[in-house]
Short mmCIF file of the C-alpha atoms (twelve columns), coordinates in Angstrom:
data_MODEL
# 
_entry.id   MODEL 
# 
loop_
_atom_site.group_PDB 
_atom_site.id 
_atom_site.type_symbol 
_atom_site.label_atom_id 
_atom_site.label_alt_id 
_atom_site.label_comp_id 
_atom_site.label_asym_id 
_atom_site.label_seq_id 
_atom_site.Cartn_x 
_atom_site.Cartn_y 
_atom_site.Cartn_z 
_atom_site.pdbx_PDB_model_num 
ATOM 1   C CA . UNK A 1   -19.943 -3.961  18.618  1 
ATOM 2   C CA . UNK A 2   -17.341 -6.682  19.052  1 
ATOM 3   C CA . UNK A 3   -13.582 -6.402  18.960  1 
ATOM 4   C CA . UNK A 4   -11.963 -8.742  16.418  1 
ATOM 5   C CA . UNK A 5   -8.655  -8.627  18.348  1 
ATOM 6   C CA . UNK A 6   -9.211  -9.961  21.834  1 
ATOM 7   C CA . UNK A 7   -5.539  -10.746 22.439  1 
ATOM 8   C CA . UNK A 8   -4.598  -7.161  23.251  1 
ATOM 9   C CA . UNK A 9   -2.392  -6.878  20.165  1 
ATOM 10  C CA . UNK A 10  -2.379  -3.660  18.199  1 
ATOM 11  C CA . UNK A 11  -4.992  -3.860  15.421  1 
ATOM 12  C CA . UNK A 12  -3.637  -4.339  11.912  1 
ATOM 13  C CA . UNK A 13  -5.394  -3.053  8.808   1 
ATOM 14  C CA . UNK A 14  -4.510  -3.708  5.171   1 
ATOM 15  C CA . UNK A 15  -5.678  -0.958  2.816   1 
ATOM 16  C CA . UNK A 16  -5.650  -1.354  -0.955  1 
ATOM 17  C CA . UNK A 17  -5.803  1.896   -2.896  1 
ATOM 18  C CA . UNK A 18  -4.056  3.629   -0.002  1 
ATOM 19  C CA . UNK A 19  -2.547  6.262   -2.286  1 
ATOM 20  C CA . UNK A 20  -5.992  7.408   -3.460  1 
ATOM 21  C CA . UNK A 21  -8.333  9.956   -1.955  1 
ATOM 22  C CA . UNK A 22  -10.251 7.550   0.292   1 
ATOM 23  C CA . UNK A 23  -7.157  5.549   1.170   1 
ATOM 24  C CA . UNK A 24  -5.344  8.605   2.457   1 
ATOM 25  C CA . UNK A 25  -8.226  9.739   4.667   1 
ATOM 26  C CA . UNK A 26  -8.805  6.185   5.905   1 
ATOM 27  C CA . UNK A 27  -5.103  5.769   6.747   1 
ATOM 28  C CA . UNK A 28  -5.219  8.979   8.806   1 
ATOM 29  C CA . UNK A 29  -8.390  7.793   10.565  1 
ATOM 30  C CA . UNK A 30  -6.954  4.363   11.423  1 
ATOM 31  C CA . UNK A 31  -3.602  5.729   12.586  1 
ATOM 32  C CA . UNK A 32  -5.401  8.139   14.909  1 
ATOM 33  C CA . UNK A 33  -7.083  5.104   16.464  1 
ATOM 34  C CA . UNK A 34  -3.821  3.272   17.052  1 
ATOM 35  C CA . UNK A 35  -3.952  0.835   14.150  1 
ATOM 36  C CA . UNK A 36  -0.866  -0.576  12.500  1 
ATOM 37  C CA . UNK A 37  -1.612  0.316   8.887   1 
ATOM 38  C CA . UNK A 38  -0.368  -1.663  5.876   1 
ATOM 39  C CA . UNK A 39  -0.806  -0.207  2.412   1 
ATOM 40  C CA . UNK A 40  -0.879  -2.299  -0.741  1 
ATOM 41  C CA . UNK A 41  1.324   -0.807  -3.448  1 
ATOM 42  C CA . UNK A 42  1.547   -1.961  -7.044  1 
ATOM 43  C CA . UNK A 43  5.077   -2.404  -8.305  1 
ATOM 44  C CA . UNK A 44  5.938   0.795   -10.157 1 
ATOM 45  C CA . UNK A 45  9.062   2.722   -11.048 1 
ATOM 46  C CA . UNK A 46  7.580   5.843   -9.477  1 
ATOM 47  C CA . UNK A 47  4.566   5.231   -7.209  1 
ATOM 48  C CA . UNK A 48  2.505   8.348   -6.552  1 
ATOM 49  C CA . UNK A 49  2.547   8.994   -2.804  1 
ATOM 50  C CA . UNK A 50  1.452   12.644  -2.873  1 
ATOM 51  C CA . UNK A 51  -1.759  12.127  -0.879  1 
ATOM 52  C CA . UNK A 52  -0.017  10.153  1.871   1 
ATOM 53  C CA . UNK A 53  3.357   11.895  1.846   1 
ATOM 54  C CA . UNK A 54  2.746   13.106  5.416   1 
ATOM 55  C CA . UNK A 55  2.040   9.526   6.539   1 
ATOM 56  C CA . UNK A 56  4.732   7.554   4.744   1 
ATOM 57  C CA . UNK A 57  6.874   7.061   7.847   1 
ATOM 58  C CA . UNK A 58  3.893   5.619   9.747   1 
ATOM 59  C CA . UNK A 59  2.639   3.155   7.119   1 
ATOM 60  C CA . UNK A 60  4.026   -0.292  6.270   1 
ATOM 61  C CA . UNK A 61  3.944   -0.891  2.526   1 
ATOM 62  C CA . UNK A 62  3.499   -4.315  0.954   1 
ATOM 63  C CA . UNK A 63  3.649   -5.149  -2.731  1 
ATOM 64  C CA . UNK A 64  0.541   -6.424  -4.446  1 
ATOM 65  C CA . UNK A 65  -1.796  -6.055  -7.392  1 
ATOM 66  C CA . UNK A 66  -5.476  -6.929  -7.861  1 
ATOM 67  C CA . UNK A 67  -4.469  -8.486  -11.177 1 
ATOM 68  C CA . UNK A 68  -2.192  -11.024 -9.430  1 
ATOM 69  C CA . UNK A 69  -3.741  -13.276 -6.803  1 
ATOM 70  C CA . UNK A 70  -0.423  -14.728 -5.578  1 
ATOM 71  C CA . UNK A 71  0.732   -11.211 -4.674  1 
ATOM 72  C CA . UNK A 72  -2.470  -10.666 -2.681  1 
ATOM 73  C CA . UNK A 73  -1.881  -13.915 -0.761  1 
ATOM 74  C CA . UNK A 74  1.642   -12.762 0.095   1 
ATOM 75  C CA . UNK A 75  0.408   -9.316  1.147   1 
ATOM 76  C CA . UNK A 76  -2.128  -10.792 3.554   1 
ATOM 77  C CA . UNK A 77  0.414   -13.262 4.893   1 
ATOM 78  C CA . UNK A 78  2.855   -10.419 5.557   1 
ATOM 79  C CA . UNK A 79  0.385   -7.929  7.041   1 
ATOM 80  C CA . UNK A 80  -1.731  -10.393 9.082   1 
ATOM 81  C CA . UNK A 81  -4.666  -7.968  9.120   1 
ATOM 82  C CA . UNK A 82  -7.759  -8.135  11.265  1 
ATOM 83  C CA . UNK A 83  -9.386  -5.664  8.843   1 
ATOM 84  C CA . UNK A 84  -9.010  -5.377  5.053   1 
ATOM 85  C CA . UNK A 85  -10.283 -2.331  3.178   1 
ATOM 86  C CA . UNK A 86  -10.474 -2.731  -0.592  1 
ATOM 87  C CA . UNK A 87  -10.426 0.787   -2.034  1 
ATOM 88  C CA . UNK A 88  -8.368  -0.006  -5.144  1 
ATOM 89  C CA . UNK A 89  -10.180 0.360   -8.460  1 
ATOM 90  C CA . UNK A 90  -10.218 1.855   -11.916 1 
ATOM 91  C CA . UNK A 91  -12.625 4.488   -10.668 1 
ATOM 92  C CA . UNK A 92  -13.061 7.003   -13.491 1 
ATOM 93  C CA . UNK A 93  -16.314 6.360   -15.363 1 
ATOM 94  C CA . UNK A 94  -15.296 7.833   -18.771 1 
ATOM 95  C CA . UNK A 95  -12.145 5.662   -18.754 1 
ATOM 96  C CA . UNK A 96  -14.305 2.590   -18.215 1 
ATOM 97  C CA . UNK A 97  -16.015 3.205   -21.583 1 
ATOM 98  C CA . UNK A 98  -12.595 3.397   -23.263 1 
ATOM 99  C CA . UNK A 99  -11.115 0.455   -21.314 1 
ATOM 100 C CA . UNK A 100 -13.995 -1.848  -20.293 1 
ATOM 101 C CA . UNK A 101 -11.938 -5.044  -20.139 1 
ATOM 102 C CA . UNK A 102 -9.239  -3.552  -17.919 1 
ATOM 103 C CA . UNK A 103 -11.935 -2.023  -15.711 1 
ATOM 104 C CA . UNK A 104 -13.560 -5.439  -15.300 1 
ATOM 105 C CA . UNK A 105 -10.254 -7.161  -14.564 1 
ATOM 106 C CA . UNK A 106 -9.416  -4.725  -11.762 1 
ATOM 107 C CA . UNK A 107 -12.808 -3.854  -10.314 1 
ATOM 108 C CA . UNK A 108 -14.662 -7.173  -10.717 1 
ATOM 109 C CA . UNK A 109 -12.300 -10.144 -11.012 1 
ATOM 110 C CA . UNK A 110 -9.736  -8.326  -8.848  1 
ATOM 111 C CA . UNK A 111 -12.160 -8.303  -5.947  1 
ATOM 112 C CA . UNK A 112 -12.729 -12.053 -6.278  1 
ATOM 113 C CA . UNK A 113 -8.960  -12.538 -6.205  1 
ATOM 114 C CA . UNK A 114 -8.775  -10.546 -2.978  1 
ATOM 115 C CA . UNK A 115 -11.731 -12.407 -1.434  1 
ATOM 116 C CA . UNK A 116 -10.150 -15.731 -2.310  1 
ATOM 117 C CA . UNK A 117 -6.782  -14.640 -0.887  1 
ATOM 118 C CA . UNK A 118 -8.555  -13.628 2.323   1 
ATOM 119 C CA . UNK A 119 -10.450 -16.960 2.443   1 
ATOM 120 C CA . UNK A 120 -7.200  -18.847 1.964   1 
ATOM 121 C CA . UNK A 121 -4.973  -16.906 4.362   1 
ATOM 122 C CA . UNK A 122 -7.096  -14.938 6.832   1 
ATOM 123 C CA . UNK A 123 -10.704 -16.173 6.932   1 
ATOM 124 C CA . UNK A 124 -11.086 -14.667 10.415  1 
ATOM 125 C CA . UNK A 125 -10.382 -11.136 9.122   1 
ATOM 126 C CA . UNK A 126 -13.071 -8.595  8.253   1 
ATOM 127 C CA . UNK A 127 -13.224 -7.010  4.806   1 
ATOM 128 C CA . UNK A 128 -14.764 -3.817  3.488   1 
ATOM 129 C CA . UNK A 129 -15.530 -3.588  -0.231  1 
ATOM 130 C CA . UNK A 130 -15.993 -0.168  -1.831  1 
ATOM 131 C CA . UNK A 131 -19.254 -0.353  -3.760  1 
ATOM 132 C CA . UNK A 132 -20.717 2.724   -5.453  1 
ATOM 133 C CA . UNK A 133 -23.928 4.557   -6.246  1 
ATOM 134 C CA . UNK A 134 -23.038 4.120   -9.941  1 
ATOM 135 C CA . UNK A 135 -24.403 0.595   -9.560  1 
ATOM 136 C CA . UNK A 136 -27.916 2.081   -9.430  1 
ATOM 137 C CA . UNK A 137 -27.391 3.914   -12.724 1 
ATOM 138 C CA . UNK A 138 -30.765 4.252   -14.443 1 
ATOM 139 C CA . UNK A 139 -32.635 4.497   -11.174 1 
ATOM 140 C CA . UNK A 140 -36.131 3.074   -10.802 1 
ATOM 141 C CA . UNK A 141 -36.922 4.643   -7.443  1 
ATOM 142 C CA . UNK A 142 -35.608 7.630   -5.523  1 
ATOM 143 C CA . UNK A 143 -33.933 7.948   -3.138  1 
ATOM 144 C CA . UNK A 144 -31.862 4.775   -3.402  1 
ATOM 145 C CA . UNK A 145 -31.312 2.468   -0.435  1 
ATOM 146 C CA . UNK A 146 -29.856 -0.994  0.159   1 
ATOM 147 C CA . UNK A 147 -32.862 -2.702  -1.465  1 
ATOM 148 C CA . UNK A 148 -32.955 -0.590  -4.660  1 
ATOM 149 C CA . UNK A 149 -32.420 -2.603  -7.848  1 
ATOM 150 C CA . UNK A 150 -29.167 -2.059  -9.752  1 
ATOM 151 C CA . UNK A 151 -29.189 -0.855  -13.375 1 
ATOM 152 C CA . UNK A 152 -25.596 0.291   -14.104 1 
ATOM 153 C CA . UNK A 153 -25.031 2.647   -17.015 1 
ATOM 154 C CA . UNK A 154 -21.284 2.273   -17.519 1 
ATOM 155 C CA . UNK A 155 -18.662 -0.497  -17.604 1 
ATOM 156 C CA . UNK A 156 -17.496 0.924   -14.265 1 
ATOM 157 C CA . UNK A 157 -20.935 0.457   -12.734 1 
ATOM 158 C CA . UNK A 158 -21.228 -3.044  -14.210 1 
ATOM 159 C CA . UNK A 159 -17.843 -4.066  -12.757 1 
ATOM 160 C CA . UNK A 160 -18.837 -2.769  -9.332  1 
ATOM 161 C CA . UNK A 161 -22.125 -4.708  -9.369  1 
ATOM 162 C CA . UNK A 162 -20.153 -7.915  -9.992  1 
ATOM 163 C CA . UNK A 163 -17.797 -7.090  -7.135  1 
ATOM 164 C CA . UNK A 164 -20.682 -6.212  -4.842  1 
ATOM 165 C CA . UNK A 165 -22.453 -9.535  -5.369  1 
ATOM 166 C CA . UNK A 166 -19.186 -11.454 -5.153  1 
ATOM 167 C CA . UNK A 167 -18.690 -9.879  -1.723  1 
ATOM 168 C CA . UNK A 168 -22.212 -10.867 -0.671  1 
ATOM 169 C CA . UNK A 169 -21.724 -14.378 -2.032  1 
ATOM 170 C CA . UNK A 170 -18.484 -14.941 -0.146  1 
ATOM 171 C CA . UNK A 171 -20.208 -13.823 3.014   1 
ATOM 172 C CA . UNK A 172 -23.100 -16.202 2.508   1 
ATOM 173 C CA . UNK A 173 -21.257 -19.168 0.976   1 
ATOM 174 C CA . UNK A 174 -18.091 -19.158 3.089   1 
ATOM 175 C CA . UNK A 175 -19.207 -17.381 6.272   1 
ATOM 176 C CA . UNK A 176 -16.705 -14.551 5.816   1 
ATOM 177 C CA . UNK A 177 -17.151 -11.165 7.485   1 
ATOM 178 C CA . UNK A 178 -17.437 -9.103  4.293   1 
ATOM 179 C CA . UNK A 179 -19.284 -5.796  3.977   1 
ATOM 180 C CA . UNK A 180 -19.998 -3.468  1.073   1 
ATOM 181 C CA . UNK A 181 -20.383 0.250   1.473   1 
ATOM 182 C CA . UNK A 182 -22.560 1.672   -1.304  1 
ATOM 183 C CA . UNK A 183 -21.002 5.113   -1.259  1 
ATOM 184 C CA . UNK A 184 -22.456 8.028   -3.141  1 
ATOM 185 C CA . UNK A 185 -20.138 10.668  -4.599  1 
ATOM 186 C CA . UNK A 186 -17.613 11.916  -2.082  1 
ATOM 187 C CA . UNK A 187 -15.033 14.569  -2.795  1 
ATOM 188 C CA . UNK A 188 -12.168 16.501  -1.170  1 
ATOM 189 C CA . UNK A 189 -9.050  18.474  -2.147  1 
ATOM 190 C CA . UNK A 190 -7.448  15.037  -2.674  1 
ATOM 191 C CA . UNK A 191 -9.958  13.996  -5.340  1 
ATOM 192 C CA . UNK A 192 -8.496  12.936  -8.686  1 
ATOM 193 C CA . UNK A 193 -7.983  15.766  -11.145 1 
ATOM 194 C CA . UNK A 194 -10.251 14.113  -13.729 1 
ATOM 195 C CA . UNK A 195 -13.434 14.363  -11.616 1 
ATOM 196 C CA . UNK A 196 -15.862 17.209  -12.261 1 
ATOM 197 C CA . UNK A 197 -15.713 18.683  -8.739  1 
ATOM 198 C CA . UNK A 198 -11.943 18.951  -8.918  1 
ATOM 199 C CA . UNK A 199 -12.072 20.246  -12.484 1 
ATOM 200 C CA . UNK A 200 -14.439 23.027  -11.443 1 
ATOM 201 C CA . UNK A 201 -12.479 23.931  -8.290  1 
ATOM 202 C CA . UNK A 202 -9.209  24.025  -10.194 1 
ATOM 203 C CA . UNK A 203 -10.724 26.171  -12.959 1 
ATOM 204 C CA . UNK A 204 -12.138 28.667  -10.452 1 
ATOM 205 C CA . UNK A 205 -8.682  29.106  -8.947  1 
ATOM 206 C CA . UNK A 206 -6.996  29.480  -12.337 1 
ATOM 207 C CA . UNK A 207 -9.581  31.995  -13.527 1 
ATOM 208 C CA . UNK A 208 -9.257  33.951  -10.302 1 
ATOM 209 C CA . UNK A 209 -5.463  34.076  -10.769 1 
ATOM 210 C CA . UNK A 210 -5.847  35.203  -14.406 1 
ATOM 211 C CA . UNK A 211 -4.492  31.974  -15.887 1 
ATOM 212 C CA . UNK A 212 -7.719  30.932  -17.642 1 
ATOM 213 C CA . UNK A 213 -10.982 32.611  -18.607 1 
ATOM 214 C CA . UNK A 214 -13.432 29.714  -18.849 1 
ATOM 215 C CA . UNK A 215 -14.054 26.025  -18.161 1 
ATOM 216 C CA . UNK A 216 -15.771 23.548  -20.486 1 
ATOM 217 C CA . UNK A 217 -18.148 20.960  -19.002 1 
ATOM 218 C CA . UNK A 218 -20.711 18.419  -20.163 1 
ATOM 219 C CA . UNK A 219 -24.169 17.921  -18.662 1 
ATOM 220 C CA . UNK A 220 -24.873 20.780  -16.242 1 
ATOM 221 C CA . UNK A 221 -28.217 19.251  -15.239 1 
ATOM 222 C CA . UNK A 222 -26.811 15.956  -13.950 1 
ATOM 223 C CA . UNK A 223 -27.562 15.677  -10.212 1 
ATOM 224 C CA . UNK A 224 -25.324 14.042  -7.635  1 
ATOM 225 C CA . UNK A 225 -25.366 13.417  -3.897  1 
ATOM 226 C CA . UNK A 226 -21.971 14.889  -2.968  1 
ATOM 227 C CA . UNK A 227 -20.346 14.406  0.451   1 
ATOM 228 C CA . UNK A 228 -16.835 14.705  1.917   1 
ATOM 229 C CA . UNK A 229 -14.442 11.743  1.790   1 
ATOM 230 C CA . UNK A 230 -13.298 12.349  5.383   1 
ATOM 231 C CA . UNK A 231 -16.877 11.754  6.539   1 
ATOM 232 C CA . UNK A 232 -17.299 8.616   4.448   1 
ATOM 233 C CA . UNK A 233 -14.214 6.747   5.673   1 
ATOM 234 C CA . UNK A 234 -15.672 6.876   9.184   1 
ATOM 235 C CA . UNK A 235 -18.579 4.817   7.869   1 
ATOM 236 C CA . UNK A 236 -16.243 2.252   6.295   1 
ATOM 237 C CA . UNK A 237 -14.611 1.631   9.644   1 
ATOM 238 C CA . UNK A 238 -17.935 1.538   11.507  1 
ATOM 239 C CA . UNK A 239 -19.211 -1.282  9.263   1 
ATOM 240 C CA . UNK A 240 -16.361 -3.543  10.338  1 
ATOM 241 C CA . UNK A 241 -17.036 -2.925  14.038  1 
ATOM 242 C CA . UNK A 242 -20.533 -4.413  13.932  1 
ATOM 243 C CA . UNK A 243 -21.320 -7.863  15.324  1 
ATOM 244 C CA . UNK A 244 -22.702 -9.062  11.981  1 
ATOM 245 C CA . UNK A 245 -21.556 -8.173  8.445   1 
ATOM 246 C CA . UNK A 246 -23.968 -6.219  6.263   1 
ATOM 247 C CA . UNK A 247 -24.135 -3.697  3.419   1 
ATOM 248 C CA . UNK A 248 -24.860 0.014   3.869   1 
ATOM 249 C CA . UNK A 249 -25.676 3.049   1.724   1 
ATOM 250 C CA . UNK A 250 -23.560 6.058   2.679   1 
ATOM 251 C CA . UNK A 251 -24.912 9.376   1.419   1 
ATOM 252 C CA . UNK A 252 -25.970 12.878  2.444   1 
ATOM 253 C CA . UNK A 253 -29.502 12.493  1.075   1 
ATOM 254 C CA . UNK A 254 -29.271 15.836  -0.760  1 
ATOM 255 C CA . UNK A 255 -28.559 16.355  -4.453  1 
ATOM 256 C CA . UNK A 256 -26.994 19.231  -6.355  1 
ATOM 257 C CA . UNK A 257 -26.665 19.777  -10.080 1 
ATOM 258 C CA . UNK A 258 -23.336 20.411  -11.770 1 
ATOM 259 C CA . UNK A 259 -24.644 23.943  -12.387 1 
ATOM 260 C CA . UNK A 260 -25.169 24.388  -8.619  1 
ATOM 261 C CA . UNK A 261 -21.634 23.091  -8.025  1 
ATOM 262 C CA . UNK A 262 -20.374 25.795  -10.378 1 
ATOM 263 C CA . UNK A 263 -22.468 28.442  -8.666  1 
ATOM 264 C CA . UNK A 264 -21.066 27.647  -5.223  1 
ATOM 265 C CA . UNK A 265 -17.482 27.275  -6.460  1 
ATOM 266 C CA . UNK A 266 -17.386 30.545  -8.415  1 
ATOM 267 C CA . UNK A 267 -19.223 32.210  -5.540  1 
ATOM 268 C CA . UNK A 268 -16.217 31.447  -3.339  1 
ATOM 269 C CA . UNK A 269 -14.292 34.119  -5.299  1 
ATOM 270 C CA . UNK A 270 -17.238 36.445  -5.888  1 
ATOM 271 C CA . UNK A 271 -17.816 35.522  -9.537  1 
ATOM 272 C CA . UNK A 272 -20.904 34.598  -11.539 1 
ATOM 273 C CA . UNK A 273 -20.373 31.089  -12.905 1 
ATOM 274 C CA . UNK A 274 -22.412 31.865  -16.037 1 
ATOM 275 C CA . UNK A 275 -19.660 34.224  -17.195 1 
ATOM 276 C CA . UNK A 276 -17.078 31.427  -17.237 1 
ATOM 277 C CA . UNK A 277 -18.765 28.063  -17.917 1 
ATOM 278 C CA . UNK A 278 -19.539 26.681  -21.359 1 
ATOM 279 C CA . UNK A 279 -20.703 23.226  -22.426 1 
ATOM 280 C CA . UNK A 280 -19.457 20.825  -25.061 1 
ATOM 281 C CA . UNK A 281 -21.238 17.594  -26.131 1 
ATOM 282 C CA . UNK A 282 -17.811 15.916  -26.257 1 
ATOM 283 C CA . UNK A 283 -17.900 15.807  -22.445 1 
ATOM 284 C CA . UNK A 284 -21.211 13.923  -22.293 1 
ATOM 285 C CA . UNK A 285 -21.218 10.229  -21.287 1 
ATOM 286 C CA . UNK A 286 -22.423 7.629   -23.853 1 
ATOM 287 C CA . UNK A 287 -25.074 6.646   -21.274 1 
ATOM 288 C CA . UNK A 288 -25.794 9.350   -18.707 1 
ATOM 289 C CA . UNK A 289 -26.818 8.874   -15.083 1 
ATOM 290 C CA . UNK A 290 -29.131 11.792  -14.437 1 
ATOM 291 C CA . UNK A 291 -30.067 11.490  -10.764 1 
ATOM 292 C CA . UNK A 292 -28.466 9.720   -7.815  1 
ATOM 293 C CA . UNK A 293 -29.553 10.460  -4.260  1 
ATOM 294 C CA . UNK A 294 -28.995 8.142   -1.339  1 
ATOM 295 C CA . UNK A 295 -31.136 7.118   1.605   1 
ATOM 296 C CA . UNK A 296 -28.694 6.481   4.479   1 
ATOM 297 C CA . UNK A 297 -31.378 5.732   7.083   1 
ATOM 298 C CA . UNK A 298 -29.920 2.303   7.814   1 
ATOM 299 C CA . UNK A 299 -26.440 3.745   8.332   1 
ATOM 300 C CA . UNK A 300 -27.812 6.333   10.734  1 
ATOM 301 C CA . UNK A 301 -29.830 3.832   12.712  1 
ATOM 302 C CA . UNK A 302 -27.343 0.921   12.804  1 
ATOM 303 C CA . UNK A 303 -23.931 2.586   12.575  1 
ATOM 304 C CA . UNK A 304 -24.827 5.909   14.164  1 
ATOM 305 C CA . UNK A 305 -23.202 7.601   11.160  1 
ATOM 306 C CA . UNK A 306 -24.020 11.127  10.017  1 
ATOM 307 C CA . UNK A 307 -22.155 13.407  7.578   1 
ATOM 308 C CA . UNK A 308 -20.562 16.370  9.355   1 
ATOM 309 C CA . UNK A 309 -19.197 18.509  6.505   1 
ATOM 310 C CA . UNK A 310 -21.672 20.466  4.360   1 
ATOM 311 C CA . UNK A 311 -21.613 20.720  0.564   1 
ATOM 312 C CA . UNK A 312 -20.693 24.411  0.770   1 
ATOM 313 C CA . UNK A 313 -17.818 23.702  3.179   1 
ATOM 314 C CA . UNK A 314 -16.585 20.941  0.890   1 
ATOM 315 C CA . UNK A 315 -16.539 23.145  -2.214  1 
ATOM 316 C CA . UNK A 316 -14.933 26.037  -0.331  1 
ATOM 317 C CA . UNK A 317 -12.195 23.704  0.912   1 
ATOM 318 C CA . UNK A 318 -11.487 22.443  -2.609  1 
ATOM 319 C CA . UNK A 319 -11.327 25.935  -4.140  1 
ATOM 320 C CA . UNK A 320 -9.134  27.192  -1.285  1 
ATOM 321 C CA . UNK A 321 -6.709  24.299  -1.803  1 
ATOM 322 C CA . UNK A 322 -6.265  25.151  -5.484  1 
ATOM 323 C CA . UNK A 323 -5.854  28.851  -4.739  1 
ATOM 324 C CA . UNK A 324 -3.203  28.041  -2.147  1 
ATOM 325 C CA . UNK A 325 -1.389  25.754  -4.602  1 
ATOM 326 C CA . UNK A 326 -1.208  28.584  -7.151  1 
ATOM 327 C CA . UNK A 327 0.135   31.040  -4.595  1 
ATOM 328 C CA . UNK A 328 -0.777  34.671  -4.126  1 
ATOM 329 C CA . UNK A 329 -2.027  36.663  -7.109  1 
# 
């Protein structure tokens, strides 16, 4: 692996989406390794810094928005990064069906804006693009690896396919060091409240505290390859330390159904999930993705990456965080 900063200067990293789940874990990871971390923040009257509240004094914030290329140019000029991590996105699949144009503007065209800003200001930098297993969608083969064909089943997945190929094209056409991490589902106590893992964990805690009696979900048979976000940000960093840029699938290689998620989560408090879970067709996607499971052989062999946190440990951590937030019974 080569070092992109041979001058002895402290490494600088620019992270978009730094206030999100992955951004917060990545910021912690980079700070632990001595990086000077810059976080891109959209102009807002009240930016949400909850996930990085414990890091605010150690992060440099720069204004910028994936909808505004001039702001991205200024952010790169100000931060002078050797590494850029693009984690910003409209990342909730159901919202992408309701707001497909906005999703495309942010997730697809926004990435091209960032790539062009990098090409203009810092072509020597290295960039990580957050791709997603949702690009595979209606899978043709299982498990999915870097050569599996894409067949997205949501405007979110479509937007990410565009961004993925734009990243590849800038690497090939302009000789930029750009990598895409095709990450399968990864969760944590910092996951957005709208995601099913967080919804289940929160409901378990509320039911255990006597605040609710049941939770309503959609497709209990949908299978996902769930890992921990803290594990996955290590892979993001590892990609940018390689001598040559490339794309990598990051996954555990094991799938669980939503029903199994419920079983483990309710088991954390000694309850039978079947007593508390009901389904409602209103929570089904217009086009469902039934099975996603990743083959991370390339990541293991090239990056030396392996997940360290088990599915059970992940779910227990999420339930425990919600119970702690609610206080003692």
